[in-house]
C-alpha positions as CSV (number, residue, x, y, z in Angstrom):
1,M,-165.9,17.0,51.6
2,S,-163.3,18.6,49.2
3,L,-160.1,20.1,50.8
4,K,-161.3,23.5,49.6
5,K,-164.5,23.1,51.6
6,I,-162.9,21.8,54.5
7,L,-160.4,25.0,54.6
8,T,-163.4,27.2,54.0
9,V,-165.4,25.8,57.1
10,A,-162.1,25.9,59.2
11,A,-161.7,29.5,58.3
12,S,-165.1,30.4,59.2
13,V,-164.9,28.7,62.6
14,L,-161.7,30.4,63.4
15,A,-163.2,33.8,62.5
16,M,-166.2,33.1,64.7
17,S,-163.9,32.1,67.5
18,C,-161.9,35.4,67.2
19,A,-164.9,37.5,67.2
20,A,-166.3,35.8,70.2
21,T,-163.0,36.4,71.9
22,G,-163.1,40.1,71.0
23,A,-166.6,40.3,72.2
24,M,-165.7,38.7,75.7
25,A,-162.8,41.2,75.9
26,A,-165.1,44.2,75.3
27,D,-167.7,42.8,77.7
28,Q,-165.3,42.2,80.5
29,T,-166.6,43.7,83.7
30,Y,-164.3,44.5,86.7
31,V,-165.6,45.0,90.2
32,V,-164.3,48.5,91.5
33,G,-164.2,49.1,95.3
34,A,-164.4,52.6,96.4
35,G,-164.9,54.2,100.0
36,G,-168.1,56.1,100.3
37,T,-167.1,58.7,103.0
38,Y,-164.2,60.7,101.4
39,R,-165.7,63.8,99.8
40,P,-165.2,64.8,97.2
41,F,-163.2,61.8,95.7
42,E,-165.9,59.1,96.6
43,F,-169.1,59.5,98.7
44,E,-172.6,58.3,98.6
45,T,-175.6,60.3,97.7
46,P,-178.9,60.0,99.9
47,K,-179.8,57.3,97.2
48,K,-176.5,55.3,98.1
49,E,-175.2,56.1,94.7
50,L,-171.3,56.5,94.6
51,V,-170.3,59.8,93.2
52,G,-167.0,61.9,93.2
53,F,-163.8,62.8,91.4
54,D,-162.5,59.2,91.6
55,I,-165.8,57.8,90.4
56,D,-165.9,60.0,87.4
57,L,-162.2,59.2,86.7
58,I,-162.6,55.5,86.9
59,K,-165.6,55.7,84.5
60,A,-163.7,57.6,82.0
61,I,-160.8,55.3,82.1
62,S,-162.9,52.2,81.5
63,K,-164.7,54.0,78.6
64,A,-161.4,54.9,77.2
65,S,-160.0,51.3,77.6
66,N,-163.2,49.5,76.5
67,F,-164.1,47.6,79.6
68,K,-167.0,47.8,81.9
69,I,-166.9,48.3,85.7
70,Q,-169.3,47.5,88.5
71,L,-169.0,50.0,91.4
72,V,-169.1,48.7,95.0
73,S,-169.1,51.0,98.0
74,T,-166.2,49.3,100.3
75,P,-165.2,50.4,103.8
76,W,-161.7,51.7,104.0
77,E,-160.8,49.0,106.6
78,G,-159.9,46.0,104.8
79,I,-160.1,47.6,101.5
80,F,-156.7,46.2,100.3
81,A,-157.5,42.6,101.3
82,T,-160.6,42.7,98.8
83,L,-158.1,42.4,96.0
84,G,-156.2,39.5,97.4
85,Q,-159.6,37.7,98.1
86,G,-160.8,38.3,94.5
87,D,-163.8,40.3,95.8
88,R,-162.6,43.4,94.1
89,D,-160.6,43.7,90.8
90,I,-159.7,47.5,91.3
91,I,-159.8,49.9,94.2
92,I,-159.9,53.5,93.8
93,S,-160.4,55.4,97.1
94,G,-157.8,58.5,97.5
95,I,-155.1,56.0,98.0
96,T,-151.7,57.4,98.4
97,I,-148.9,55.6,96.7
98,T,-146.3,54.5,99.2
99,D,-143.4,52.0,99.2
100,K,-145.3,49.8,101.9
101,R,-148.5,49.7,100.0
102,S,-146.6,48.9,96.8
103,Q,-145.5,45.6,98.4
104,M,-149.2,44.4,98.8
105,V,-150.7,45.7,95.5
106,D,-149.7,47.1,92.1
107,F,-150.5,50.9,91.4
108,S,-151.3,52.6,88.3
109,L,-149.7,55.7,87.1
110,P,-150.4,58.8,89.5
111,Y,-153.7,60.4,88.9
112,F,-153.8,63.0,91.6
113,P,-151.3,65.0,93.5
114,A,-151.8,64.7,97.2
115,E,-150.2,67.2,99.4
116,Q,-150.8,69.7,102.2
117,V,-151.8,73.5,101.6
118,I,-152.3,76.5,103.7
119,I,-155.8,78.1,103.5
120,T,-156.4,81.7,104.5
121,S,-159.0,84.5,104.2
122,G,-158.6,86.5,101.1
123,D,-156.9,89.5,102.6
124,A,-154.4,87.6,104.9
125,K,-150.6,88.2,104.5
126,I,-149.5,84.6,104.9
127,T,-147.4,83.3,102.0
128,S,-145.5,80.5,103.5
129,L,-145.3,77.8,106.3
130,A,-142.8,79.9,108.0
131,D,-145.5,82.8,108.4
132,L,-147.7,80.5,110.6
133,K,-145.3,80.9,113.5
134,K,-146.9,84.2,114.3
135,T,-150.4,83.0,113.8
136,Q,-153.2,80.7,115.2
137,V,-153.6,77.8,113.0
138,A,-156.3,75.2,112.4
139,V,-155.7,71.5,111.7
140,V,-157.6,68.2,111.6
141,N,-156.3,66.0,114.5
142,S,-153.7,63.5,113.7
143,T,-153.4,64.1,110.0
144,A,-150.5,65.1,107.8
145,G,-151.5,68.8,108.2
146,D,-151.4,68.3,112.0
147,I,-147.9,66.7,111.7
148,V,-146.3,69.3,109.5
149,V,-147.7,72.3,111.5
150,S,-146.6,70.6,114.7
151,E,-143.0,70.2,113.4
152,E,-143.0,74.0,112.4
153,L,-144.6,75.3,115.7
154,G,-144.0,72.6,118.2
155,K,-146.4,69.8,118.9
156,S,-147.6,71.3,122.2
157,S,-148.0,74.9,120.9
158,T,-151.0,76.7,122.0
159,A,-151.3,78.3,118.7
160,I,-152.2,75.0,117.0
161,H,-156.1,74.4,117.2
162,R,-157.2,70.8,116.4
163,F,-160.6,69.7,115.0
164,D,-162.3,66.5,114.3
165,N,-162.9,67.1,110.5
166,T,-162.1,69.7,107.7
167,V,-165.6,71.3,107.8
168,L,-165.3,72.3,111.5
169,M,-161.8,73.4,110.9
170,L,-162.7,75.8,108.0
171,E,-165.9,77.1,109.8
172,E,-163.5,78.2,112.5
173,L,-161.2,80.1,110.0
174,Y,-164.2,81.7,108.6
175,R,-165.4,82.9,111.9
176,G,-162.0,84.4,112.7
177,G,-161.1,82.0,115.5
178,V,-157.9,81.2,113.6
179,D,-155.7,83.0,111.1
180,A,-155.0,80.0,108.8
181,A,-155.5,76.2,108.4
182,V,-153.7,73.6,106.9
183,G,-155.2,70.3,105.0
184,D,-155.4,68.2,102.1
185,V,-155.3,70.0,98.8
186,G,-158.2,68.2,97.0
187,V,-160.5,68.5,100.3
188,I,-159.6,72.3,100.5
189,K,-160.1,73.0,96.9
190,F,-163.5,71.3,96.8
191,Y,-164.6,73.3,99.7
192,I,-163.6,76.5,98.3
193,K,-165.3,75.6,95.1
194,S,-168.5,74.8,97.1
195,H,-168.4,78.0,99.3
196,P,-167.1,80.9,96.9
197,E,-168.9,83.3,99.2
198,K,-166.2,82.8,101.9
199,Q,-163.3,84.1,99.6
200,F,-160.7,81.7,101.1
201,K,-157.4,81.4,99.1
202,V,-154.8,78.6,99.0
203,V,-151.1,79.0,99.6
204,G,-148.4,76.3,98.8
205,D,-144.9,75.9,100.4
206,N,-142.1,73.8,99.3
207,K,-141.9,72.0,102.7
208,F,-145.1,70.2,101.9
209,V,-144.1,66.9,100.5
210,R,-145.9,66.0,97.2
211,Q,-147.3,62.4,97.0
212,Y,-149.8,61.0,94.6
213,F,-152.9,58.9,94.6
214,G,-153.0,55.7,92.5
215,I,-155.5,53.0,91.4
216,A,-154.8,49.7,92.9
217,V,-155.0,46.2,91.4
218,K,-154.0,42.7,92.7
219,K,-150.2,42.2,92.7
220,G,-149.2,40.8,89.3
221,N,-152.4,41.8,87.4
222,K,-150.2,43.4,84.6
223,E,-153.0,43.0,82.0
224,L,-155.6,45.1,83.9
225,L,-153.0,47.6,85.0
226,D,-152.0,48.3,81.4
227,K,-155.6,48.9,80.5
228,I,-156.0,51.4,83.4
229,N,-152.9,53.2,82.5
230,A,-153.6,53.3,78.9
231,G,-157.1,54.8,79.7
232,L,-155.6,57.3,82.1
233,K,-153.1,58.5,79.4
234,Q,-155.9,58.9,77.0
235,I,-158.1,60.9,79.1
236,V,-155.4,63.2,80.0
237,A,-154.3,63.5,76.4
238,D,-157.9,64.2,75.1
239,G,-158.9,66.8,77.8
240,T,-161.4,64.6,79.6
241,Y,-159.1,64.6,82.8
242,A,-158.9,68.4,82.9
243,K,-162.7,68.5,82.4
244,I,-163.4,66.2,85.4
245,Y,-160.8,68.0,87.5
246,K,-162.5,71.4,86.7
247,T,-165.8,69.9,87.8
248,W,-164.7,69.0,91.4
249,F,-161.8,71.4,92.1
250,D,-160.6,74.4,90.2
251,G,-159.0,75.5,86.9
252,E,-155.4,74.8,88.1
253,V,-155.2,71.3,86.6
254,P,-152.1,69.5,87.6
255,T,-149.6,68.0,85.3
256,L,-149.3,64.4,86.0
257,P,-146.0,62.2,85.8
258,L,-147.3,59.7,83.4
259,K,-144.0,58.5,82.0
């Protein structure tokens, strides 16, 4: 065989190898763990299909960064351990980014602002957290909302009404049993969107600490983290993120700190 022929065959083999590698990268499938009980971020339909803001988001990110995902409903208890064990490659489940959690996993850039808000009836004169001192306030027991209201009114204040979940809390507000409620912004905005007839309004306050949700991967998995961050940046830039946000919440799309 001539040298020219040998070089031609070698080049063909190399090209086929590169093409195969590219195809494998495009066909990479990552297992995504998501809780099925945190409406509207991730929850199960009667057919056990995972849906929600987080689910739409990770699907859009994977499409933008050209990788495939397999969604698996994963209980919150032990969800972080699934990354270390290799059972999940990604977890997205309304996870607040904290220093403590960042020691266990690597987080993506922030994808959702997680903070508390006040919710009132449309004609209420409440404009700040300080105004709650003269009112009856509903919170979900042992949540961030409960903590911040307890700091403002006093933990043993009889003006604080504690409930087991957000729906019960907001039903009490609608009935007029309380003057205001405090809860997670995402859950509250979804409820308002789902019940426009109740004419609730949202009030913010600078005393509410803004945190962010992030997507988690195994510590040190920079390659996957880079793919997720690139996809997130792309869907924010092309308007896909805003479209998803408006589907689940409202038109006040947040500006994310993506730098």
